[in-house]
N, C-alpha and C positions, 0 to 999 in steps of 0.2 A: 762525378756526374754519370748517370746511366745513359747510354746511347741506345735508341731504338731505331730499327730499320724495318720498313714495310715494303716488300717487293711487289705488293699488290696495289700500291698507291700510284695515282697518276703523277705524283711528284717524283722526279728522278732521285736515285739513291744519293748522288752527289749533292743535290739540292737539300735533301733531308739532313745530311751531315752538316752542311753549312748553316741551315736554319737552327738546328738543335744546339750546335756549339756556340753560334752567335747569341742565341737566347740565354744559354748558360753563362756566357761572359757578362752580358749586360745586366743580368739578374744577380750576378755574383755567386751563382752556384759553382762557377769556375773562377778561381782567384788568380791574380797576376802572379806569374812565375810557376804556375802549376803545369806539370808535364802532361801532355795528352798521350793517349795510346798511339803506338806506332802505326803507320799505314799498313804494315804487314799484319799486325795483331788484329786490326779492325777488319781487314780483308779476310783473314782466316776465320774470325768469329762469325761473320755474316755471309761467308762464302761469296764474296764479291771480288771484282778485279782490283788489285792494289792501285792501279793507275786512277781508279775512280776516287779513292781516298786521297791520293796525292793531289789530284785536281781540286778537291774540296779544301785541303789545307792551303794550297797556293792561293785560292780565292780569299780565304780568311787572312792570309799573310798580306795580300794586296790591299786589304782593308785596314791593315794595322792591328788586327785583333790577335794574331798569333805570330810567333817568331821561330824561324828555323835556326837551330844551333848545330853547326857541323859536328858530326860524330856523337851528338848527344840526343837530339830529337826535336820535337815541336813543343813549344811552351806558350802559355797564355800571355800575351803582351810582352813587355820587356821587364824582366825581374830586376829589382833594385839591389845594388851591392849592400845596401843598409837594411835589407829585410830582416836580418837576424836581430836587429835592435828591438827592444820592447817598445810597443806603441803607446808610451805615455805621452801626455800633452807636450811635455818638455822635449822629448826625443823627436816628436813629429815637427815641432817648431825648429829644432836644431837642424834636422835634415832639410827642411824647407830653406832655411837661411843658407846652409852649405850649398845646396843645389843652385839657388839663385845667385850666390856669390861666384860659384864656378862658372856660371853662364855669363859673368861679367857685370852684374848689377851691384851698385854700391849699397851700403847699409842705408844711406839716405834715400835712395830710390826705392828700396824695398819698403821702408817705413812709409814713404809717401804714397805708395800704392795700397798699403794695408789700412792706413788710418781711415780713408773714406768708407771702406767696406765694414770696418768694425763699428762705425758710428752711423751706418746707413739708416735712412728713414724707412718707415713702413712703405712698401711699394703701393703706388696708386692702383696698379693693376699688373697682371701677368701677361707676358707676350710669349706665346709658344711658337717656336720655329719648327715647322714640320711641313714638308712638301706634299706628302700623300694626303689628299683631302679627306678620305674616309678615316684614316688613322687620326688625323687632326681632330675630326668631329668627336671621336671616341675619347681622345685624351682631354679635350676641352670639357667634356661632360664629367669626367672623373675629377679633374682639377677643380672645377667650379663647385661640384657637389661636396668635395672634401674641404675646401677653403672658404666657400661663399664669397670669393673674390672675383671681380670682373676679369675674364681671361679672353684674350683675342689670339687668333692664329695668323701666321704669316708663312709663306713658302721660304725656303732657304734662298732661292734665287732673288726674291724681293728683299729679303733681309740683307743679303750680301751687297746689294747695290747701295742701300742706305741703312746702316746698322745702328744709328743713334735714335733712340725712341723715348726720350724724356725720362719720366720717373718709372717707366715700366720695368719690372723685374723680368729679365729674359730667361726663358726655359727652353730646354731641348732634351730629347732622349739621349742617354749616355752614348749610344752607338753613333750619334752625329757629332761627337766632341771634336774629332779630328778635322771636320769641315768648319765647325763654328769657330774654333780657335784661330783659324787662318784669317778670318775676317772680323773678329771681335776686337774693338778698340781696347787698348791696354788698361784704360780706366773704367771699363765696364765689366760686369760680372755675369756669368751665366750659371744657373743651377741646372746640373745634368741629372735627369730623372732615371732611376734604375727600373728596368722592366721587372714585372712580377715573375717570380720563380714558378716554373711549371709544377714541380713537386709541391710547392707551397699552395698553389691554386687547387691542386687535386687532393691535398691532404684533408682527410676527414669527410670527403665527399662520398655519399652512398654510391656503390657500384651498381650499374644497371644489371638486372637479371638477364639470364641468357637469351630469353625470347622477347625482352622489352625493346621497344623502338626508341632510339635516341636521336634527337634532332640537334643539329648544329646550325644556328641562325646568326647571320651577321651581314652587314653591308660591305665589310672588308674581306675580300677574297682570301687574303693570306691567313686571317683568323680562322676561317673555315678549314683551310688546308692544314694548319697546325693542329687545330682541335681534332680533326678527323685522323690525322697522323698519330697523335697520342692515344686516341681511343683504340685504333688498330693495334698499336704497340702494347696496349694493355689487354690484348686478346679479346677485344669486343668484336663480335662477328660483323664484318663489313655489310652484310645483308640487313642488319638491324640499325644501320646508320643512314639518316637522310639529312640533306643539307638544303638550306633555304636562304635567299637574300631578299630583304625587304624592298630592294630596287626592282624586283621582278614581279609582273602582274600575277595575281592569285597566289602569292607566295605562302599564304597560310594553309593552302590545301595539304591535307595529310597530317598537319601538326596536332589535330585533335586526337590522333592515335598514339602520339609520343608520350612515354612515361617520364622522360627527362628532356629538357631543352637547355642546351648550353649556348650562351650568347655573351656578347660584350656588354659593357655598361650602358651604352647608348641604346642598343637594340632592346635591352631589358625593359625600357620604358614602354615598349609596344605590348608588354604583357603584364599590366597592373594586377597585383594580387594573385598571380599564378604561381602556385606552390611547386610547379614542375621546373621553374627557372633556376639555373645555376649560372651565376655570373663569374666569368674569368676576367678580373681586372687586368689592364695592361701595365699599370704603374704599381710599383711595390709600396707596401704600407710605410716602409721607412722613408721613401721619397715624399710621400704625401705628408708625413709628420714634419719633414724638413720644410715643406712649403708652409705649413701652418705656423711653424716657428718664425719663418721669415715674414709672415703676415701679421705678426703681433706688433703692437706699438712699442 
């Protein structure tokens, strides 16, 4: 994964590193067990202080996204001892049974938990666990548009108090897995959605011309920050980028001069039939396909 740093951004360098690596992990641009560049290497490459990089890595480690290995470096997640085995269906099942047995579960218990999931009925609806209201709105729009299935949102705080919700299929972004698993009943299943890869989102997109005005529009502040960060990293002149939030009065001012408008799936509905719109979905195509499969009879 390529790392970009913009020293002209209002976002701190450490925060830029955390955001990009986190997005790389949840979108699988970075895979479990992959070694990350050393703090010294990143510091030298971008001419920043090594402690800034170390602080970013420590934050990621605190979230369970990376692992420090003494004398070796920093790695994505915790690599499995069985990663060298081929990923055939049989080998995946064998590894699962071995891991569950090692954890103390009997074959009867393993079978008892698997059977209900293998014969699960079509979900009546989806229940998305997401505490950030702006993110929740965007994700709900993407899920309902892709599946045509009723989808409701709930904060993690409310979900953790009462986590049984009838026939709803529970959903959450992959980055929330460590929190969800701590409160999810053993007989319930959560589908973890992968974030869209930034390179995949940008692939094939026409690049703005040097003097073209590019607008980034979203009600989610972090979307604006990330989009602007990647535009700057792609050597787009900061003076040609404007940002807008639909939550602000007169937010459309100046947009008539933009040749390109980058926005999320929900905000795009504010611009019907506008050829300037480029949507950067938050959920990967693979995760949306998984939802459609789970939604079939």
